[in-house]
RODO-570760 format. One record per residue (C-alpha): residue in three letters; x, y, z. Coordinates in nm, 3 decimals. Example, Ala and Ser with C-alpha at 12.3 -4.5 7.8 and 13.67 -1.06 7.14 Angstrom:
// RODO-570760
> type X Y Z
> ALA 1.230 -0.450 0.780
> SER 1.367 -0.106 0.714
This chain:
// RODO-570760
> type X Y Z
> MET -3.160 14.498 -21.333
> THR -3.075 14.443 -21.703
> MET -3.006 14.095 -21.834
> ARG -2.810 14.082 -22.161
> THR -2.875 13.792 -22.396
> ILE -2.631 13.507 -22.339
> GLU -2.500 13.350 -22.657
> SER -2.570 12.977 -22.649
> ALA -2.336 12.717 -22.792
> GLY -2.441 12.401 -22.975
> SER -2.777 12.238 -23.034
> GLN -2.749 11.878 -22.928
> GLY -2.640 11.888 -22.564
> THR -2.808 11.970 -22.238
> ILE -2.797 12.338 -22.136
> THR -2.714 12.409 -21.772
> VAL -2.724 12.761 -21.629
> VAL -2.476 12.844 -21.349
> ALA -2.451 13.174 -21.160
> LEU -2.115 13.245 -20.990
> ARG -1.981 13.506 -20.755
> ALA -1.657 13.677 -20.849
> ASP -1.469 13.414 -20.645
> THR -1.639 13.144 -20.864
> THR -1.861 13.015 -20.580
> ILE -2.180 12.868 -20.724
> THR -2.490 13.066 -20.616
> TYR -2.739 12.905 -20.854
> ILE -2.744 12.605 -21.089
> SER -3.041 12.495 -21.299
> SER -3.200 12.153 -21.250
> SER -3.017 12.002 -21.550
> GLY -2.698 12.034 -21.344
> GLN -2.795 11.718 -21.158
> GLU -2.799 11.516 -21.481
> LEU -2.470 11.672 -21.585
> THR -2.276 11.607 -21.263
> GLY -2.468 11.323 -21.104
> ARG -2.505 11.529 -20.786
> PRO -2.816 11.703 -20.646
> THR -2.816 12.074 -20.728
> ALA -2.861 12.155 -20.356
> GLU -2.515 12.003 -20.294
> LEU -2.358 12.211 -20.570
> VAL -2.472 12.554 -20.447
> GLY -2.194 12.705 -20.235
> LEU -1.912 12.500 -20.395
> PRO -1.627 12.660 -20.590
> PHE -1.691 12.590 -20.959
> GLY -1.341 12.451 -20.991
> GLU -1.439 12.147 -20.781
> LEU -1.652 12.025 -21.073
> LEU -1.360 12.033 -21.317
> LYS -1.097 11.772 -21.386
> ALA -0.799 11.886 -21.180
> ARG -0.560 11.966 -21.466
> GLN -0.803 12.214 -21.625
> GLY -0.907 12.407 -21.315
> PRO -0.634 12.677 -21.310
> THR -0.680 12.752 -21.683
> LEU -1.054 12.807 -21.661
> MET -1.035 12.993 -21.330
> GLU -0.787 13.237 -21.486
> ALA -1.017 13.281 -21.787
> LEU -1.315 13.351 -21.562
> ALA -1.123 13.609 -21.362
> GLN -1.016 13.782 -21.684
> ALA -1.378 13.778 -21.804
> VAL -1.496 13.959 -21.491
> ASP -1.210 14.211 -21.491
> GLY -1.230 14.285 -21.862
> GLY -1.603 14.249 -21.913
> PHE -1.543 13.971 -22.170
> THR -1.853 13.792 -22.295
> GLY -1.809 13.484 -22.506
> ASN -1.701 13.124 -22.543
> LEU -1.423 13.005 -22.312
> GLY -1.384 12.668 -22.480
> ARG -1.445 12.310 -22.376
> TYR -1.362 12.158 -22.037
> TRP -1.403 11.818 -21.881
> LEU -1.627 11.777 -21.574
> SER -1.626 11.487 -21.334
> SER -1.961 11.308 -21.316
> ALA -2.076 11.085 -21.032
> HIS -2.289 10.852 -21.242
> ARG -2.124 10.843 -21.586
> GLN -1.792 10.888 -21.759
> ASP -1.638 11.233 -21.760
> VAL -1.849 11.496 -21.937
> LEU -1.716 11.751 -22.185
> VAL -1.894 12.087 -22.165
> GLU -1.880 12.395 -22.379
> THR -1.849 12.700 -22.153
> PHE -1.997 13.042 -22.228
> VAL -1.947 13.333 -21.988
> ASP -2.127 13.666 -21.951
> PRO -2.034 13.884 -21.650
> ALA -2.283 14.148 -21.767
> ALA -2.577 13.907 -21.741
> VAL -2.586 13.973 -21.366
> ASP -2.527 14.307 -21.196
> GLY -2.231 14.333 -20.962
> ASP -1.924 14.117 -20.920
> GLY -2.032 13.786 -21.062
> MET -2.105 13.608 -21.386
> LEU -2.348 13.373 -21.556
> LEU -2.222 13.057 -21.725
> THR -2.394 12.826 -21.965
> LEU -2.264 12.473 -21.991
> ARG -2.357 12.258 -22.290
> ASP -2.293 11.885 -22.283
> VAL -2.092 11.819 -22.600
> THR -1.953 11.478 -22.508
> GLU -2.130 11.293 -22.787
> GLU -2.053 11.571 -23.031
> TYR -1.685 11.552 -22.935
> VAL -1.675 11.177 -22.993
> ARG -1.839 11.225 -23.332
> GLU -1.596 11.499 -23.429
> GLN -1.298 11.291 -23.329
> LYS -1.420 11.009 -23.546
> LEU -1.473 11.250 -23.836
> LEU -1.129 11.404 -23.799
> GLY -0.968 11.063 -23.799
> MET -1.110 10.958 -24.132
> SER -0.893 10.948 -24.437
> GLU -0.970 11.128 -24.763
> GLN -1.151 10.834 -24.924
> PHE -1.418 10.848 -24.650
> ARG -1.503 11.217 -24.685
> HIS -1.836 11.135 -24.850
> VAL -1.952 11.008 -24.508
> PHE -1.979 11.374 -24.399
> ASP -2.270 11.417 -24.636
> ALA -2.465 11.147 -24.454
> VAL -2.452 11.310 -24.108
> ASP -2.655 11.603 -23.979
> THR -2.347 11.823 -23.942
> ALA -2.209 12.102 -24.161
> VAL -1.844 12.036 -24.244
> ALA -1.608 12.255 -24.448
> ARG -1.236 12.197 -24.517
> TRP -1.011 12.490 -24.601
> THR -0.658 12.533 -24.735
> PRO -0.402 12.765 -24.569
> SER -0.479 13.020 -24.845
> LEU -0.844 13.015 -24.732
> GLU -0.974 12.824 -25.033
> LEU -1.265 12.584 -24.983
> ASP -1.126 12.235 -25.037
> TYR -1.437 12.037 -24.942
> HIS -1.782 12.091 -24.788
> SER -2.067 11.867 -24.686
> VAL -2.422 11.909 -24.811
> GLU -2.527 12.058 -24.475
> PHE -2.281 12.347 -24.521
> GLU -2.452 12.483 -24.834
> PRO -2.769 12.631 -24.675
> LEU -2.560 12.806 -24.409
> VAL -2.411 13.032 -24.678
> MET -2.714 13.025 -24.911
> GLY -2.498 12.863 -25.179
> THR -2.507 12.557 -25.402
> LYS -2.242 12.295 -25.464
> ASP -2.158 12.432 -25.811
> LEU -2.144 12.792 -25.684
> LEU -1.912 12.702 -25.398
> LEU -1.679 12.505 -25.623
> SER -1.661 12.785 -25.878
> HIS -1.598 13.054 -25.611
> PRO -1.402 12.866 -25.344
> HIS -1.226 13.157 -25.175
> LEU -1.354 13.258 -24.834
> GLU -1.453 13.608 -24.952
> ASP -1.671 13.464 -25.230
> VAL -1.852 13.191 -25.037
> GLY -2.150 13.407 -24.938
> PHE -2.102 13.508 -24.572
> THR -2.244 13.824 -24.422
> GLU -1.985 14.091 -24.345
> PRO -1.965 14.015 -23.968
> ALA -1.952 13.640 -24.037
> LEU -1.678 13.688 -24.296
> ARG -1.463 13.872 -24.039
> ALA -1.515 13.593 -23.784
> TRP -1.423 13.322 -24.037
> THR -1.119 13.509 -24.170
> GLU -0.976 13.576 -23.824
> THR -1.041 13.220 -23.709
> LEU -0.900 13.036 -24.011
> THR -0.594 13.260 -24.024
> ARG -0.525 13.204 -23.655
> VAL -0.563 12.825 -23.682
> VAL -0.323 12.819 -23.979
> ASP -0.069 13.033 -23.792
> THR -0.089 12.873 -23.445
> GLY -0.251 12.533 -23.491
> GLU -0.488 12.592 -23.199
> THR -0.846 12.470 -23.194
> ILE -1.088 12.764 -23.197
> GLU -1.462 12.787 -23.143
> PHE -1.661 13.083 -23.270
> ASP -2.018 13.197 -23.328
> TRP -2.167 13.375 -23.626
> GLU -2.498 13.457 -23.788
> THR -2.631 13.373 -24.135
> ASP -2.799 13.630 -24.356
> ASP -3.138 13.484 -24.259
> PHE -3.056 13.539 -23.888
> ARG -2.983 13.182 -23.787
> HIS -2.726 13.144 -23.509
> ILE -2.437 12.909 -23.586
> HIS -2.164 12.771 -23.362
> SER -1.848 12.643 -23.528
> ARG -1.532 12.461 -23.421
> ALA -1.215 12.494 -23.629
> VAL -0.940 12.231 -23.601
> GLY -0.602 12.228 -23.777
> GLU -0.493 11.921 -23.977
> TYR -0.115 11.886 -23.986
> GLY 0.085 11.779 -24.289
> THR 0.401 11.571 -24.293
> ASP 0.609 11.889 -24.266
> GLY 0.459 11.969 -23.925
> PHE 0.260 12.269 -24.045
> VAL -0.116 12.310 -24.077
> ALA -0.217 12.170 -24.415
> HIS -0.593 12.213 -24.381
> VAL -0.845 12.358 -24.141
> LEU -1.156 12.149 -24.076
> VAL -1.459 12.346 -23.950
> VAL -1.761 12.167 -23.802
> SER -2.073 12.386 -23.762
> HIS -2.408 12.348 -23.590
> ASP -2.727 12.553 -23.619
> VAL -2.801 12.658 -23.257
> THR -3.095 12.892 -23.324
> GLU -3.349 12.670 -23.152
> GLU -3.112 12.590 -22.865
> ARG -3.046 12.958 -22.809
> SER -3.420 13.031 -22.794
> ARG -3.465 12.750 -22.542
> TYR -3.184 12.888 -22.328
> GLU -3.326 13.241 -22.336
> GLU -3.661 13.101 -22.222
> LEU -3.489 12.902 -21.947
> THR -3.308 13.216 -21.832
> ARG -3.631 13.414 -21.832
> ARG -3.812 13.152 -21.624
> ALA -3.526 13.121 -21.376
> LEU -3.485 13.492 -21.316
> TYR -3.816 13.665 -21.389
> ASP -4.179 13.663 -21.279
> PRO -4.376 13.523 -21.576
> LEU -4.680 13.749 -21.522
> THR -4.527 14.095 -21.475
> GLY -4.181 14.052 -21.626
> LEU -4.024 14.182 -21.304
> THR -3.737 13.999 -21.141
> ASN -3.854 13.723 -20.908
> ARG -3.774 13.660 -20.542
> ALA -3.457 13.457 -20.606
> THR -3.316 13.724 -20.836
> ALA -3.407 14.004 -20.596
> ILE -3.231 13.828 -20.308
> ALA -2.924 13.764 -20.522
> TYR -2.912 14.129 -20.628
> ILE -2.949 14.257 -20.271
> GLU -2.683 14.010 -20.155
> ARG -2.433 14.140 -20.410
> ALA -2.511 14.500 -20.315
> LEU -2.445 14.421 -19.949
> GLU -2.113 14.262 -20.043
> ARG -2.014 14.573 -20.241
> ARG -2.090 14.811 -19.955
> GLY -1.752 14.736 -19.796
> ARG -1.581 14.892 -20.097
> THR -1.832 15.171 -20.167
> PRO -2.008 15.358 -19.883
> THR -2.379 15.341 -19.965
> SER -2.714 15.331 -19.794
> GLU -2.938 15.043 -19.902
> ALA -3.314 15.035 -19.844
> VAL -3.575 14.767 -19.903
> ILE -3.940 14.862 -19.950
> PHE -4.189 14.579 -19.902
> ILE -4.524 14.651 -20.071
> ASP -4.849 14.459 -20.022
> LEU -5.164 14.568 -20.207
> ASP -5.464 14.633 -19.981
> GLN -5.785 14.441 -20.047
> PHE -5.640 14.268 -20.355
> LYS -5.842 13.957 -20.279
> ALA -6.162 14.157 -20.317
> VAL -6.064 14.234 -20.677
> ASN -6.002 13.866 -20.751
> ASP -6.325 13.761 -20.581
> SER -6.548 14.024 -20.742
> LEU -6.395 14.064 -21.089
> GLY -6.212 13.735 -21.140
> HIS -5.848 13.629 -21.158
> ALA -5.797 13.772 -21.507
> ALA -5.880 14.117 -21.369
> GLY -5.647 14.051 -21.074
> ASP -5.364 13.965 -21.314
> GLU -5.431 14.280 -21.516
> LEU -5.410 14.483 -21.196
> LEU -5.076 14.325 -21.097
> ILE -4.929 14.396 -21.442
> THR -5.038 14.760 -21.422
> VAL -4.896 14.802 -21.071
> ALA -4.566 14.650 -21.185
> LYS -4.539 14.901 -21.469
> ARG -4.619 15.192 -21.238
> LEU -4.359 15.085 -20.982
> ASN -4.093 15.058 -21.252
> ARG -4.173 15.408 -21.378
> ALA -4.151 15.553 -21.026
> VAL -3.792 15.444 -20.950
> ARG -3.447 15.515 -21.089
> PRO -3.314 15.300 -21.378
> HIS -3.071 15.111 -21.154
> ASP -3.324 15.040 -20.875
> VAL -3.468 14.690 -20.862
> VAL -3.843 14.617 -20.861
> SER -3.940 14.255 -20.796
> ARG -4.259 14.060 -20.751
> LEU -4.229 13.805 -20.471
> GLY -4.561 13.638 -20.546
> GLY -4.932 13.710 -20.507
> ASP -4.977 14.083 -20.451
> GLU -4.638 14.135 -20.282
> PHE -4.368 14.351 -20.439
> VAL -4.022 14.459 -20.326
> VAL -3.825 14.765 -20.433
> PHE -3.452 14.773 -20.359
> LEU -3.283 15.115 -20.348
> GLU -2.906 15.147 -20.347
> GLN -2.689 15.453 -20.274
> MET -2.960 15.652 -20.100
> ALA -2.865 15.979 -19.926
> GLY -3.071 15.903 -19.617
> ILE -3.419 15.844 -19.481
> GLU -3.562 16.170 -19.617
> GLN -3.467 16.087 -19.974
> THR -3.593 15.731 -19.931
> LEU -3.929 15.847 -19.797
> LEU -3.966 16.068 -20.104
> VAL -3.927 15.756 -20.319
> VAL -4.183 15.570 -20.107
> GLU -4.430 15.856 -20.144
> ARG -4.375 15.853 -20.520
> LEU -4.448 15.480 -20.524
> ARG -4.765 15.530 -20.319
> LYS -4.894 15.796 -20.555
> SER -4.819 15.588 -20.862
> ILE -5.015 15.292 -20.725
> SER -5.312 15.498 -20.606
> GLU -5.381 15.670 -20.938
> PRO -5.718 15.566 -21.090
> ILE -5.700 15.247 -21.292
> MET -5.944 15.085 -21.536
> ILE -5.983 14.713 -21.469
> ALA -6.254 14.507 -21.640
> GLU -6.413 14.832 -21.765
> ARG -6.439 14.959 -21.409
> GLU -6.246 15.248 -21.259
> MET -6.093 15.184 -20.920
> ARG -5.825 15.312 -20.688
> ILE -5.575 15.073 -20.533
> ARG -5.404 15.132 -20.202
> ALA -5.104 14.953 -20.055
> SER -4.922 14.900 -19.725
> PHE -4.549 14.980 -19.724
> GLY -4.274 14.848 -19.499
> LEU -3.937 15.023 -19.513
> ALA -3.608 14.887 -19.378
> PHE -3.244 14.989 -19.409
> ALA -2.952 14.748 -19.412
> ALA -2.742 14.757 -19.096
> GLU -2.375 14.844 -19.119
> SER -2.257 14.484 -19.113
> GLY -2.354 14.126 -19.052
> GLU -2.685 14.123 -19.239
> ASN -2.773 13.925 -19.547
> ALA -3.048 13.986 -19.801
> GLU -3.301 13.766 -19.622
> ASP -3.246 13.963 -19.298
> VAL -3.317 14.299 -19.462
> LEU -3.616 14.157 -19.649
> ALA -3.756 14.013 -19.325
> LYS -3.726 14.354 -19.157
> ALA -3.916 14.525 -19.438
> ASP -4.177 14.249 -19.426
> ALA -4.225 14.302 -19.052
> ALA -4.269 14.676 -19.107
> MET -4.527 14.607 -19.378
> TYR -4.724 14.383 -19.139
> LYS -4.728 14.667 -18.891
> ALA -4.865 14.896 -19.162
> LYS -5.138 14.639 -19.235
> GLY -5.225 14.607 -18.869
> SER -5.234 14.986 -18.821
> GLY -5.508 15.044 -19.073
> ARG -5.346 14.980 -19.415
> ASP -5.260 15.242 -19.681
> ARG -4.963 15.366 -19.481
> VAL -4.585 15.343 -19.447
> GLU -4.405 15.194 -19.148
> LEU -4.033 15.214 -19.081
> TYR -3.867 14.913 -18.924
> ASP -3.733 14.955 -18.570
> GLU -3.605 14.723 -18.297
> ASP -3.949 14.683 -18.145
> LEU -4.069 14.548 -18.477
> ARG -3.774 14.311 -18.483
> ARG -3.865 14.170 -18.144
> ARG -4.227 14.132 -18.246
> ALA -4.130 13.972 -18.576
> GLU -3.904 13.724 -18.397
> GLN -4.180 13.648 -18.149
> ARG -4.426 13.595 -18.433
> MET -4.184 13.355 -18.598
> ARG -4.140 13.166 -18.273
> ASN -4.516 13.153 -18.223
> GLU -4.572 13.031 -18.577
> HIS -4.310 12.760 -18.532
> ALA -4.475 12.654 -18.206
> LEU -4.816 12.646 -18.375
> ARG -4.691 12.427 -18.658
> ARG -4.527 12.197 -18.406
> ALA -4.849 12.182 -18.205
> MET -5.048 12.078 -18.511
> LYS -4.806 11.795 -18.582
> SER -4.773 11.676 -18.221
> GLY -5.145 11.659 -18.138
> GLU -5.155 11.957 -17.902
> MET -5.457 12.103 -18.085
> GLU -5.777 11.971 -17.922
> VAL -6.149 12.000 -17.996
> HIS -6.360 12.094 -17.691
> PHE -6.736 12.144 -17.672
> LEU -6.967 12.410 -17.529
> PRO -7.306 12.246 -17.454
> GLU -7.627 12.390 -17.595
> PHE -7.940 12.355 -17.380
> ASP -8.315 12.342 -17.410
> LEU -8.377 12.625 -17.163
> GLN -8.720 12.496 -17.061
> ARG -8.630 12.129 -17.012
> GLU -8.276 12.207 -16.896
> ASN -8.131 11.923 -17.102
> VAL -7.848 11.924 -17.359
> VAL -7.963 11.940 -17.722
> GLY -7.637 12.018 -17.894
> ALA -7.276 12.128 -17.872
> GLU -7.054 12.392 -18.030
> ALA -6.711 12.266 -18.132
> LEU -6.430 12.493 -18.014
> LEU -6.057 12.465 -18.080
> ARG -5.809 12.475 -17.791
> TRP -5.430 12.453 -17.779
> GLN -5.293 12.236 -17.499
> HIS -4.956 12.409 -17.471
> PRO -4.690 12.210 -17.278
> GLN -4.583 12.518 -17.077
> ARG -4.870 12.765 -17.094
> GLY -5.152 12.516 -17.048
> LEU -5.485 12.545 -17.227
> ILE -5.495 12.838 -17.473
> PRO -5.830 12.954 -17.620
> ALA -5.863 12.998 -17.996
> ALA -5.889 13.378 -17.972
> GLU -5.519 13.391 -17.879
> PHE -5.387 13.202 -18.182
> ILE -5.645 13.227 -18.463
> GLY -5.492 13.553 -18.584
> LEU -5.150 13.387 -18.598
> ALA -5.298 13.090 -18.782
> GLU -5.449 13.323 -19.042
> GLU -5.124 13.518 -19.095
> SER -4.922 13.199 -19.138
> GLY -5.169 13.033 -19.376
> LEU -5.270 12.758 -19.131
> LEU -5.628 12.867 -19.064
> ILE -5.793 12.657 -19.334
> THR -5.603 12.346 -19.223
> LEU -5.706 12.406 -18.861
> GLY -6.068 12.469 -18.958
> THR -6.084 12.149 -19.159
> GLU -5.930 11.955 -18.870
> VAL -6.188 12.091 -18.623
> LEU -6.471 11.996 -18.859
> ARG -6.340 11.644 -18.915
> ARG -6.254 11.573 -18.551
> SER -6.582 11.705 -18.411
> CYS -6.784 11.507 -18.668
> GLU -6.593 11.190 -18.575
> LEU -6.659 11.240 -18.203
> VAL -7.029 11.324 -18.233
> ALA -7.088 11.042 -18.481
> GLY -6.943 10.804 -18.220
> TRP -7.168 10.947 -17.947
> LEU -7.479 10.905 -18.160
> ARG -7.394 10.546 -18.250
> ASN -7.373 10.450 -17.884
> ARG -7.647 10.669 -17.733
> ALA -7.994 10.785 -17.831
> LEU -7.978 11.164 -17.850
> GLU -8.291 11.325 -17.986
> ASP -8.249 11.625 -18.220
> PHE -7.884 11.672 -18.130
> THR -7.705 11.952 -18.317
> LEU -7.330 11.984 -18.370
> ARG -7.232 12.345 -18.442
> VAL -6.899 12.414 -18.614
> ASN -6.777 12.766 -18.693
> ILE -6.666 12.840 -19.049
> SER -6.413 13.122 -19.095
> PRO -6.419 13.375 -19.382
> LYS -6.109 13.207 -19.524
> GLN -6.287 12.872 -19.538
> LEU -6.598 13.025 -19.691
> ALA -6.383 13.174 -19.968
> GLN -6.245 12.831 -20.059
> PRO -6.423 12.665 -20.353
> THR -6.333 12.330 -20.197
> LEU -6.544 12.387 -19.882
> GLY -6.851 12.206 -20.020
> PRO -6.662 11.894 -20.135
> THR -6.465 11.894 -19.807
> VAL -6.782 11.891 -19.594
> GLU -6.934 11.620 -19.812
> GLN -6.622 11.403 -19.786
> ILE -6.601 11.443 -19.406
> LEU -6.967 11.346 -19.364
> GLU -6.909 11.039 -19.579
> ASP -6.591 10.940 -19.394
> THR -6.735 10.986 -19.044
> LYS -7.085 10.847 -19.124
> LEU -7.242 11.145 -18.946
> ASP -7.604 11.219 -19.037
> PRO -7.586 11.552 -19.231
> SER -7.891 11.684 -19.043
> VAL -7.688 11.678 -18.720
> LEU -7.424 11.918 -18.856
> CYS -7.487 12.290 -18.839
> LEU -7.226 12.523 -18.991
> GLU -7.209 12.860 -18.818
> LEU -7.104 13.165 -19.017
> ALA -7.073 13.515 -18.877
> GLU -7.331 13.756 -19.012
> ALA -7.059 14.001 -19.117
> THR -6.884 13.728 -19.317
> LEU -7.201 13.634 -19.503
> THR -7.281 13.997 -19.572
> ALA -6.936 14.064 -19.716
> HIS -6.950 13.754 -19.938
> LEU -7.323 13.739 -20.009
> HIS -7.299 13.657 -20.378
> GLU -7.034 13.385 -20.337
> SER -7.206 13.239 -20.030
> GLU -7.543 13.184 -20.193
> LYS -7.438 12.906 -20.429
> LEU -7.218 12.732 -20.173
> LEU -7.477 12.736 -19.894
> ASN -7.746 12.605 -20.126
> ARG -7.521 12.311 -20.209
> LEU -7.461 12.243 -19.839
> ARG -7.834 12.270 -19.776
> GLU -7.893 12.005 -20.044
> LEU -7.663 11.773 -19.851
> GLY -7.889 11.813 -19.549
> VAL -7.648 12.034 -19.352
> LYS -7.802 12.317 -19.147
> ILE -7.681 12.678 -19.170
> SER -7.672 12.911 -18.872
> VAL -7.608 13.286 -18.872
> ASP -7.379 13.372 -18.581
> ASP -7.378 13.715 -18.410
> PHE -7.714 13.792 -18.570
> GLY -7.823 14.155 -18.553
> THR -7.474 14.308 -18.561
> ALA -7.454 14.373 -18.940
> ALA -7.639 14.624 -19.152
> SER -7.816 14.389 -19.392
> SER -7.960 14.121 -19.167
> LEU -8.301 14.099 -19.335
> ALA -8.155 14.091 -19.688
> LEU -7.936 13.804 -19.570
> LEU -8.235 13.598 -19.455
> LYS -8.416 13.666 -19.780
> ARG -8.138 13.538 -20.006
> LEU -7.959 13.265 -19.812
> PRO -8.083 12.919 -19.705
> VAL -8.062 12.983 -19.329
> ASP -8.198 12.743 -19.063
> MET -8.092 12.907 -18.736
> LEU -8.016 13.246 -18.585
> LYS -7.777 13.300 -18.298
> ILE -7.842 13.608 -18.085
> ASP -7.515 13.793 -18.032
> ARG -7.389 13.799 -17.672
> SER -7.370 14.181 -17.685
> PHE -7.753 14.186 -17.673
> VAL -7.782 13.907 -17.414
> ILE -7.551 14.091 -17.172
> GLY -7.799 14.378 -17.144
> LEU -8.103 14.164 -17.066
> GLY -8.260 14.272 -16.736
> VAL -8.051 14.592 -16.746
> ASP -8.117 14.773 -17.075
> PRO -8.475 14.768 -17.212
> ARG -8.341 14.831 -17.562
> ASP -8.150 14.502 -17.556
> SER -8.467 14.324 -17.443
> ALA -8.654 14.482 -17.735
> ILE -8.389 14.373 -17.986
> VAL -8.379 14.015 -17.852
> LYS -8.760 14.000 -17.862
> ALA -8.757 14.119 -18.223
> ILE -8.505 13.851 -18.324
> ILE -8.707 13.579 -18.151
> ASP -9.027 13.695 -18.322
> LEU -8.848 13.712 -18.657
> GLY -8.723 13.357 -18.613
> GLU -9.070 13.234 -18.528
> ALA -9.221 13.414 -18.829
> LEU -8.963 13.264 -19.068
> ASP -8.965 12.921 -18.899
> LEU -8.602 12.960 -18.790
> GLN -8.455 12.818 -18.473
> VAL -8.318 13.089 -18.240
> VAL -8.028 13.029 -17.999
> ALA -7.898 13.276 -17.739
> GLU -7.528 13.279 -17.657
> GLY -7.339 13.420 -17.360
> ILE -7.593 13.341 -17.085
> ASP -7.391 13.421 -16.773
> ASN -7.650 13.490 -16.497
> ASP -8.001 13.400 -16.381
> ASP -8.152 13.736 -16.482
> GLN -8.051 13.682 -16.842
> LEU -8.187 13.327 -16.838
> ASP -8.519 13.431 -16.683
> GLU -8.575 13.708 -16.935
> LEU -8.487 13.485 -17.230
> LEU -8.749 13.233 -17.114
> GLU -9.001 13.512 -17.065
> LEU -8.928 13.642 -17.419
> GLY -8.981 13.294 -17.567
> CYS -8.622 13.182 -17.641
> VAL -8.598 12.807 -17.582
> ARG -8.233 12.731 -17.674
> GLY -7.915 12.879 -17.540
> GLN -7.561 12.837 -17.413
> GLY -7.334 13.016 -17.171
> TYR -7.115 12.972 -16.865
> LEU -7.419 12.987 -16.632
> LEU -7.527 12.657 -16.783
> SER -7.190 12.494 -16.855
> THR -6.829 12.582 -16.931
> VAL -6.638 12.451 -17.231
> LEU -6.564 12.079 -17.181
> ARG -6.325 11.822 -17.312
> PRO -6.498 11.539 -17.504
> ASN -6.474 11.288 -17.217
> GLU -6.608 11.547 -16.968
> PHE -6.895 11.629 -17.203
> ILE -6.993 11.261 -17.222
> ARG -6.967 11.210 -16.846
> ARG -7.174 11.514 -16.751
> TRP -7.435 11.546 -17.024
> ILE -7.472 11.225 -17.224
């Protein structure tokens, strides 16, 4: 989508940007609109623009706006009074550009010129003996005769035409003043028209050193009823225009890639869907999410990640037609909107072209890499859909592509719609559960297998659903991760379990009790994990040596470099570190060599085979011996029968947990049975 530069008017007032549909309904208004109207911008979106105007002016401006859209007119529509809720009526200068947005609509800029208007009225009312006052104000004033001779000018007018007072007085005719050729035409047409008609005219022009000037020409009538002089008040609006262009860029574009942003993409798609009733077209939305983008950020840094996003944006733009829209929604998510497609075959060819453009080798941080992406494709239905609906369908298809192995394209269908709706319902229910206290921390006891007494507990999250009953974490952790709630849940489990165990230890003497709390990969990747643990320990007054953070071996292996510094800091606090599912990853020994580990947890997949498969017994024995050699505590999980328990004791494992020993318990049940 191409945005043409919008000419700004004036330099002293507040600039407000307003986007309108063809019927003048407001679809967007910048934040300064609240100061201008005294009403929150959220209330203004959806209103006809005419409701902001003083009633007597509405029809005139509405007619001018309609003519601007029909004729493609770009320019100044004049000044109009707005009603304001918290101040006197506001006079705004109105500039329209229907070409600034694609489709049937327009972009307005409103400049508050109320104070300027008051000043001009005072100036115009002065008599001849007070003309020297003009030289004392920061405004360029020039007074012209009907024959276009310069009768008077203020000091501020001289630098606008690169002239001096003597030069202007000696060459007073308009053609000799020193305007550029385009400016001379604008001045000649304006002054002549004011002399002939008496109307007040506003116009814009440019100096020969490329400054942008806005002028207002007003006729002064003589005693004979004809225009005797034309007074022109001018303002340098170069800086104001630059500020407006920057405001427009921020409102409509992604600052990193230069692509249109989410709001602009939605507005463009919405207009295309409105046009489809008049022009039979086929509209497609392609939702693109880069695969493993986080790994680039984590390994090479955010600067490299930004460089990658910029490169991908350029490649996507090169792979589509000039009138197609490529937008960045945020993070590593992009959307491509295709209009007037011949059908699914043609659209899939475009998708394949986009895939190839992304996957070409790329040099980032002096390293060559290949990037892959997951694509979701959706077509707009024949009627009744808005832009958000089509975007949501493409998003759902992209999630299916992610879940099916990444680096692939998925086409939206009704099954996806049902699953997407169910996911939204589930996410809403999960958020509600977090707010209403339905999320509970339960505990799985850990035993000394020889003494048969409890020596610790593993904190586990459960959802006490009002209809479905108790739901284990495995059924909603994936949803929590997709919806961005996993870190919040993990922090809540850590805080709540520390509070509970700290209370138990204050009231009861529990020797060498260990609280185990699982840490997810998402939490491990957060630089705030260390400070969060430290703050929770301080708030709950829990002895740090009681807390043991459990991290899956695969997680530590994948983030070995980042984990080392963080785990050393936690170790300095006195917190223990346990490797969960030990023996299931490929670099177990390297892990133990580099990281400050205190405990190993034998994966249940090995415990299940005890007494059945000699190879499992050999692996468990090796882990126990390794723990003893490195002075690491070893815990077996998933003990479900007596044969497994007997063999663990025979192999020398002294700590374990499993449903043979105890099920997962609520806090009050845990206290009643084991403390």
